[in-house]
TIBALO-153405 format. One record per residue: x, y, z of N, C-alpha, C in turn; residue in one letter. Coordinates in Angstrom, 3 decimals, m for minus. Example, Ala and Ser with C-alpha at 12.3 -4.5 7.8 and 13.67 -1.06 7.14 Angstrom:
<n_u: 13.190 n_v: m5.690 n_w: 7.800 ca_u: 12.300 ca_v: m4.500 ca_w: 7.800 c_u: 13.200 c_v: m3.300 c_w: 7.800 residuo: A>
<n_u: 12.850 n_v: m2.250 n_w: 7.080 ca_u: 13.670 ca_v: m1.060 ca_w: 7.140 c_u: 12.900 c_v: 0.030 c_w: 7.870 residuo: S>
This chain:
<n_u: m3.604 n_v: m14.042 n_w: 5.319 ca_u: m2.085 ca_v: m14.456 ca_w: 5.411 c_u: m1.488 c_v: m13.564 c_w: 6.331 residuo: M>
<n_u: m0.620 n_v: m14.166 n_w: 7.161 ca_u: 0.217 ca_v: m13.399 ca_w: 8.136 c_u: 1.219 c_v: m12.599 c_w: 7.499 residuo: K>
<n_u: 1.636 n_v: m11.532 n_w: 8.139 ca_u: 2.535 ca_v: m10.724 ca_w: 7.576 c_u: 3.927 c_v: m11.277 c_w: 7.329 residuo: E>
<n_u: 4.287 n_v: m12.333 n_w: 8.124 ca_u: 5.579 ca_v: m12.935 ca_w: 7.987 c_u: 5.564 c_v: m14.132 c_w: 7.108 residuo: C>
<n_u: 4.463 n_v: m14.564 n_w: 6.538 ca_u: 4.397 ca_v: m15.608 ca_w: 5.673 c_u: 5.200 c_v: m15.523 c_w: 4.425 residuo: D>
<n_u: 5.133 n_v: m14.438 n_w: 3.866 ca_u: 5.983 ca_v: m14.073 ca_w: 2.588 c_u: 6.232 c_v: m12.671 c_w: 2.506 residuo: H>
<n_u: 7.254 n_v: m12.396 n_w: 1.628 ca_u: 7.496 ca_v: m11.068 ca_w: 1.238 c_u: 7.540 c_v: m11.131 c_w: m0.342 residuo: L>
<n_u: 6.867 n_v: m10.146 n_w: m0.937 ca_u: 6.660 ca_v: m10.093 ca_w: m2.349 c_u: 7.771 c_v: m9.366 c_w: m3.017 residuo: G>
<n_u: 7.887 n_v: m9.247 n_w: m4.342 ca_u: 8.799 ca_v: m8.401 ca_w: m4.930 c_u: 8.369 c_v: m7.119 c_w: m4.988 residuo: I>
<n_u: 7.117 n_v: m6.724 n_w: m4.568 ca_u: 6.786 ca_v: m5.412 ca_w: m4.323 c_u: 6.243 c_v: m5.376 c_w: m2.903 residuo: V>
<n_u: 6.633 n_v: m4.325 n_w: m2.119 ca_u: 6.176 ca_v: m4.125 ca_w: m0.777 c_u: 5.315 c_v: m2.817 c_w: m0.757 residuo: I>
<n_u: 4.202 n_v: m2.959 n_w: m0.071 ca_u: 3.341 ca_v: m1.830 ca_w: 0.165 c_u: 3.286 c_v: m1.637 c_w: 1.653 residuo: V>
<n_u: 3.728 n_v: m0.516 n_w: 2.088 ca_u: 3.742 ca_v: m0.048 ca_w: 3.452 c_u: 2.686 c_v: 0.803 c_w: 3.674 residuo: D>
<n_u: 1.821 n_v: 0.596 n_w: 4.677 ca_u: 0.683 ca_v: 1.392 ca_w: 5.125 c_u: 0.849 c_v: 1.811 c_w: 6.653 residuo: V>
<n_u: 0.467 n_v: 2.986 n_w: 7.010 ca_u: 0.474 ca_v: 3.464 ca_w: 8.353 c_u: m0.895 c_v: 3.012 c_w: 9.036 residuo: C>
<n_u: m0.816 n_v: 2.452 n_w: 10.027 ca_u: m2.039 ca_v: 1.736 ca_w: 10.753 c_u: m3.087 c_v: 2.890 c_w: 11.163 residuo: S>
<n_u: m2.643 n_v: 4.107 n_w: 11.252 ca_u: m3.533 ca_v: 5.269 ca_w: 11.637 c_u: m4.099 c_v: 5.885 c_w: 10.373 residuo: A>
<n_u: m3.662 n_v: 5.643 n_w: 9.092 ca_u: m4.116 ca_v: 6.221 ca_w: 7.888 c_u: m5.450 c_v: 5.798 c_w: 7.562 residuo: N>
<n_u: m6.175 n_v: 6.693 n_w: 6.768 ca_u: m7.539 ca_v: 6.294 ca_w: 6.403 c_u: m7.559 c_v: 5.134 c_w: 5.339 residuo: A>
<n_u: m6.418 n_v: 4.849 n_w: 4.598 ca_u: m6.482 ca_v: 3.689 ca_w: 3.712 c_u: m6.655 c_v: 2.465 c_w: 4.446 residuo: I>
<n_u: m6.443 n_v: 2.404 n_w: 5.811 ca_u: m6.717 ca_v: 1.126 ca_w: 6.495 c_u: m8.236 c_v: 0.943 c_w: 6.812 residuo: T>
<n_u: m9.002 n_v: 2.046 n_w: 6.527 ca_u: m10.452 ca_v: 1.714 ca_w: 6.710 c_u: m11.065 c_v: 0.662 c_w: 5.698 residuo: S>
<n_u: m10.253 n_v: 0.353 n_w: 4.768 ca_u: m10.721 ca_v: m0.841 ca_w: 3.829 c_u: m9.748 c_v: m1.937 c_w: 4.207 residuo: I>
<n_u: m10.046 n_v: m3.190 n_w: 3.621 ca_u: m9.121 ca_v: m4.304 ca_w: 3.882 c_u: m7.987 c_v: m4.183 c_w: 2.814 residuo: N>
<n_u: m7.120 n_v: m3.305 n_w: 2.976 ca_u: m6.082 ca_v: m3.014 ca_w: 2.029 c_u: m5.281 c_v: m4.276 c_w: 1.782 residuo: I>
<n_u: m4.852 n_v: m5.000 n_w: 2.837 ca_u: m4.096 ca_v: m6.257 ca_w: 2.650 c_u: m4.841 c_v: m7.198 c_w: 1.803 residuo: E>
<n_u: m6.024 n_v: m7.510 n_w: 2.209 ca_u: m6.772 ca_v: m8.551 ca_w: 1.361 c_u: m7.045 c_v: m8.135 c_w: m0.079 residuo: G>
<n_u: m7.346 n_v: m6.898 n_w: m0.290 ca_u: m7.629 ca_v: m6.431 ca_w: m1.675 c_u: m6.385 c_v: m6.564 c_w: m2.453 residuo: I>
<n_u: m5.356 n_v: m6.048 n_w: m2.050 ca_u: m3.997 ca_v: m6.016 ca_w: m2.692 c_u: m3.408 c_v: m7.306 c_w: m2.849 residuo: I>
<n_u: m3.404 n_v: m8.072 n_w: m1.726 ca_u: m2.681 ca_v: m9.492 ca_w: m1.856 c_u: m3.458 c_v: m10.396 c_w: m2.720 residuo: E>
<n_u: m4.854 n_v: m10.220 n_w: m2.797 ca_u: m5.732 ca_v: m11.198 ca_w: m3.426 c_u: m5.496 c_v: m10.903 c_w: m5.051 residuo: S>
<n_u: m5.443 n_v: m9.679 n_w: m5.447 ca_u: m5.246 ca_v: m9.281 ca_w: m6.693 c_u: m3.791 c_v: m9.391 c_w: m7.253 residuo: E>
<n_u: m2.848 n_v: m9.161 n_w: m6.447 ca_u: m1.419 ca_v: m9.251 ca_w: m6.715 c_u: m0.791 c_v: m10.158 c_w: m5.798 residuo: F>
<n_u: m0.822 n_v: m11.457 n_w: m5.996 ca_u: m0.092 ca_v: m12.383 ca_w: m5.041 c_u: 1.289 c_v: m12.211 c_w: m4.787 residuo: P>
<n_u: 2.030 n_v: m11.588 n_w: m5.697 ca_u: 3.496 ca_v: m11.330 ca_w: m5.555 c_u: 3.725 c_v: m9.963 c_w: m4.735 residuo: E>
<n_u: 2.704 n_v: m9.476 n_w: m4.264 ca_u: 2.856 ca_v: m8.204 ca_w: m3.421 c_u: 2.613 c_v: m8.539 c_w: m1.975 residuo: V>
<n_u: 3.350 n_v: m7.940 n_w: m1.106 ca_u: 3.214 ca_v: m7.959 ca_w: 0.329 c_u: 2.744 c_v: m6.580 c_w: 0.985 residuo: A>
<n_u: 1.669 n_v: m6.673 n_w: 1.710 ca_u: 1.334 ca_v: m5.408 ca_w: 2.292 c_u: 1.511 c_v: m5.496 c_w: 3.808 residuo: V>
<n_u: 2.278 n_v: m4.502 n_w: 4.240 ca_u: 2.730 ca_v: m4.379 ca_w: 5.688 c_u: 2.171 c_v: m3.236 c_w: 6.376 residuo: L>
<n_u: 1.583 n_v: m3.464 n_w: 7.514 ca_u: 0.936 ca_v: m2.369 ca_w: 8.285 c_u: 2.071 c_v: m1.955 c_w: 9.238 residuo: K>
<n_u: 2.372 n_v: m0.649 n_w: 9.457 ca_u: 3.326 ca_v: m0.053 ca_w: 10.403 c_u: 2.521 c_v: 0.815 c_w: 11.332 residuo: N>
<n_u: 3.229 n_v: 1.004 n_w: 12.481 ca_u: 2.579 ca_v: 1.871 ca_w: 13.396 c_u: 2.679 c_v: 3.315 c_w: 13.040 residuo: D>
<n_u: 3.833 n_v: 3.721 n_w: 12.254 ca_u: 3.932 ca_v: 4.990 ca_w: 11.817 c_u: 5.159 c_v: 4.934 c_w: 10.594 residuo: C>
<n_u: 4.792 n_v: 5.798 n_w: 9.615 ca_u: 5.753 ca_v: 5.910 ca_w: 8.581 c_u: 6.319 c_v: 7.265 c_w: 8.476 residuo: L>
<n_u: 6.095 n_v: 8.087 n_w: 9.521 ca_u: 6.602 ca_v: 9.500 ca_w: 9.672 c_u: 6.195 c_v: 10.438 c_w: 8.683 residuo: S>
<n_u: 5.001 n_v: 10.359 n_w: 8.123 ca_u: 4.357 ca_v: 11.316 ca_w: 7.235 c_u: 3.163 c_v: 11.765 c_w: 7.856 residuo: Y>
<n_u: 3.229 n_v: 12.332 n_w: 9.135 ca_u: 2.051 ca_v: 12.598 ca_w: 9.960 c_u: 1.165 c_v: 13.746 c_w: 9.357 residuo: C>
<n_u: 1.702 n_v: 14.735 n_w: 8.668 ca_u: 0.819 ca_v: 15.770 ca_w: 8.077 c_u: 0.092 c_v: 15.178 c_w: 6.900 residuo: G>
<n_u: 0.621 n_v: 14.477 n_w: 6.036 ca_u: 0.049 ca_v: 13.789 ca_w: 4.864 c_u: m0.959 c_v: 12.775 c_w: 5.465 residuo: L>
<n_u: m0.460 n_v: 11.992 n_w: 6.397 ca_u: m1.365 ca_v: 10.915 ca_w: 7.039 c_u: m2.689 c_v: 11.464 c_w: 7.579 residuo: C>
<n_u: m2.615 n_v: 12.626 n_w: 8.185 ca_u: m3.822 ca_v: 13.315 ca_w: 8.612 c_u: m4.720 c_v: 13.844 c_w: 7.506 residuo: A>
<n_u: m4.057 n_v: 14.317 n_w: 6.543 ca_u: m4.737 ca_v: 14.938 ca_w: 5.323 c_u: m5.428 c_v: 13.907 c_w: 4.362 residuo: A>
<n_u: m4.741 n_v: 12.908 n_w: 3.902 ca_u: m5.225 ca_v: 12.125 ca_w: 2.914 c_u: m4.698 c_v: 10.647 c_w: 3.087 residuo: S>
<n_u: m5.413 n_v: 9.731 n_w: 2.305 ca_u: m4.973 ca_v: 8.251 ca_w: 2.318 c_u: m3.662 c_v: 8.197 c_w: 1.475 residuo: P>
<n_u: m2.856 n_v: 7.354 n_w: 2.029 ca_u: m1.549 ca_v: 7.194 ca_w: 1.318 c_u: m0.892 c_v: 5.861 c_w: 1.671 residuo: Y>
<n_u: 0.086 n_v: 5.403 n_w: 0.898 ca_u: 0.866 ca_v: 4.260 ca_w: 1.165 c_u: 2.206 c_v: 4.387 c_w: 0.406 residuo: A>
<n_u: 3.168 n_v: 3.537 n_w: 0.823 ca_u: 4.521 ca_v: 3.475 ca_w: 0.301 c_u: 4.539 c_v: 2.171 c_w: m0.597 residuo: M>
<n_u: 4.769 n_v: 2.388 n_w: m1.877 ca_u: 5.025 ca_v: 1.212 ca_w: m2.849 c_u: 6.416 c_v: 1.103 c_w: m3.295 residuo: V>
<n_u: 7.212 n_v: 0.094 n_w: m2.662 ca_u: 8.536 ca_v: 0.056 ca_w: m2.850 c_u: 9.309 c_v: 1.337 c_w: m2.553 residuo: N>
<n_u: 8.923 n_v: 1.954 n_w: m1.526 ca_u: 9.476 ca_v: 3.118 ca_w: m1.047 c_u: 9.045 c_v: 4.461 c_w: m1.878 residuo: G>
<n_u: 8.047 n_v: 4.305 n_w: m2.613 ca_u: 7.651 ca_v: 5.514 ca_w: m3.293 c_u: 6.238 c_v: 5.886 c_w: m2.696 residuo: K>
<n_u: 6.147 n_v: 7.161 n_w: m2.448 ca_u: 5.085 ca_v: 7.671 ca_w: m1.772 c_u: 3.716 c_v: 7.836 c_w: m2.809 residuo: L>
<n_u: 2.748 n_v: 7.122 n_w: m2.434 ca_u: 1.534 ca_v: 7.097 ca_w: m3.340 c_u: 0.326 c_v: 7.699 c_w: m2.544 residuo: I>
<n_u: m0.500 n_v: 8.635 n_w: m3.082 ca_u: m1.529 ca_v: 9.047 ca_w: m2.262 c_u: m2.739 c_v: 9.405 c_w: m3.172 residuo: H>
<n_u: m3.957 n_v: 9.744 n_w: m2.657 ca_u: m5.156 ca_v: 10.158 ca_w: m3.452 c_u: m5.921 c_v: 10.897 c_w: m2.454 residuo: G>
<n_u: m6.847 n_v: 11.634 n_w: m3.123 ca_u: m7.803 ca_v: 12.499 ca_w: m2.307 c_u: m8.835 c_v: 11.688 c_w: m1.614 residuo: K>
<n_u: m9.121 n_v: 10.460 n_w: m2.064 ca_u: m10.030 ca_v: 9.676 ca_w: m1.348 c_u: m9.519 c_v: 8.260 c_w: m1.306 residuo: T>
<n_u: m10.072 n_v: 7.338 n_w: m0.423 ca_u: m9.510 ca_v: 5.962 ca_w: m0.266 c_u: m9.528 c_v: 5.311 c_w: m1.617 residuo: V>
<n_u: m10.684 n_v: 5.457 n_w: m2.256 ca_u: m10.839 ca_v: 4.722 ca_w: m3.650 c_u: m9.800 c_v: 5.246 c_w: m4.643 residuo: D>
<n_u: m9.472 n_v: 6.555 n_w: m4.651 ca_u: m8.544 ca_v: 7.058 ca_w: m5.537 c_u: m7.153 c_v: 6.641 c_w: m5.203 residuo: A>
<n_u: m6.900 n_v: 6.572 n_w: m3.926 ca_u: m5.549 ca_v: 6.081 ca_w: m3.433 c_u: m5.404 c_v: 4.740 c_w: m3.712 residuo: C>
<n_u: m6.449 n_v: 3.849 n_w: m3.577 ca_u: m6.329 ca_v: 2.358 ca_w: m3.887 c_u: m5.969 c_v: 2.271 c_w: m5.427 residuo: L>
<n_u: m6.695 n_v: 3.018 n_w: m6.264 ca_u: m6.454 ca_v: 3.044 ca_w: m7.731 c_u: m4.910 c_v: 3.344 c_w: m7.906 residuo: D>
<n_u: m4.442 n_v: 4.431 n_w: m7.341 ca_u: m3.080 ca_v: 4.858 ca_w: m7.518 c_u: m2.153 c_v: 3.825 c_w: m7.107 residuo: N>
<n_u: m2.416 n_v: 3.147 n_w: m5.957 ca_u: m1.577 ca_v: 2.037 ca_w: m5.372 c_u: m1.578 c_v: 0.938 c_w: m6.593 residuo: I>
<n_u: m2.599 n_v: 0.578 n_w: m7.035 ca_u: m2.701 ca_v: m0.505 ca_w: m7.845 c_u: m1.942 c_v: m0.143 c_w: m9.207 residuo: K>
<n_u: m2.020 n_v: 1.067 n_w: m9.656 ca_u: m1.149 ca_v: 1.565 ca_w: m10.883 c_u: 0.261 c_v: 1.428 c_w: m10.570 residuo: E>
<n_u: 0.647 n_v: 1.983 n_w: m9.361 ca_u: 2.024 ca_v: 1.952 ca_w: m8.976 c_u: 2.705 c_v: 0.490 c_w: m8.808 residuo: A>
<n_u: 1.878 n_v: m0.485 n_w: m8.382 ca_u: 2.215 ca_v: m1.863 ca_w: m8.219 c_u: 2.548 c_v: m2.345 c_w: m9.644 residuo: I>
<n_u: 1.474 n_v: m2.186 n_w: m10.628 ca_u: 1.633 ca_v: m2.600 ca_w: m12.031 c_u: 2.988 c_v: m2.125 c_w: m12.615 residuo: K>
<n_u: 3.368 n_v: m0.786 n_w: m12.393 ca_u: 4.647 ca_v: m0.244 ca_w: m12.813 c_u: 5.779 c_v: m0.995 c_w: m12.295 residuo: K>
<n_u: 5.664 n_v: m1.356 n_w: m10.990 ca_u: 6.834 ca_v: m2.011 ca_w: m10.239 c_u: 6.973 c_v: m3.304 c_w: m10.838 residuo: E>
<n_u: 5.800 n_v: m4.044 n_w: m11.033 ca_u: 5.888 ca_v: m5.450 ca_w: m11.515 c_u: 6.377 c_v: m5.490 c_w: m12.994 residuo: L>
<n_u: 6.065 n_v: m4.467 n_w: m13.745 ca_u: 6.626 ca_v: m4.470 ca_w: m15.156 c_u: 8.082 c_v: m4.449 c_w: m15.205 residuo: A>
<n_u: 8.767 n_v: m3.966 n_w: m14.180 ca_u: 10.211 ca_v: m4.127 ca_w: m14.068 c_u: 10.694 c_v: m5.517 c_w: m14.054 residuo: I>
<n_u: 9.891 n_v: m6.358 n_w: m13.530 ca_u: 10.413 ca_v: m7.749 ca_w: m13.223 c_u: 9.803 c_v: m8.673 c_w: m14.382 residuo: F>
<n_u: 9.038 n_v: m8.027 n_w: m15.232 ca_u: 8.382 ca_v: m8.896 ca_w: m16.307 c_u: 9.311 c_v: m9.387 c_w: m17.381 residuo: A>
C-alpha cells in the first residue's frame, strides 16, 4: 500500500536510516493493524538514538528496543494502547 492511500488513527513514524527498517516494518504493522499507517521519513532528528538502537514514533511517542525484534514488540504494544483509546 502506498503511503498516501490512507492515514490510520495511529501513525507510526520511522526514520529510513534506522535499524528498524531492516525488516518490512510497513508490511508487518499494516497487515496486523489495518487501522495503522506507517510512514518512513528521511530523518526524525533523534540521531544519537537512531545510531544506537531501533526506534519509532507511535502517535508522537518515542518507542525503542535493544534489538529490532524487541523494538517491534514494543511498537505493537504501544499501538494496542493507542487503539484502546478509540475502542
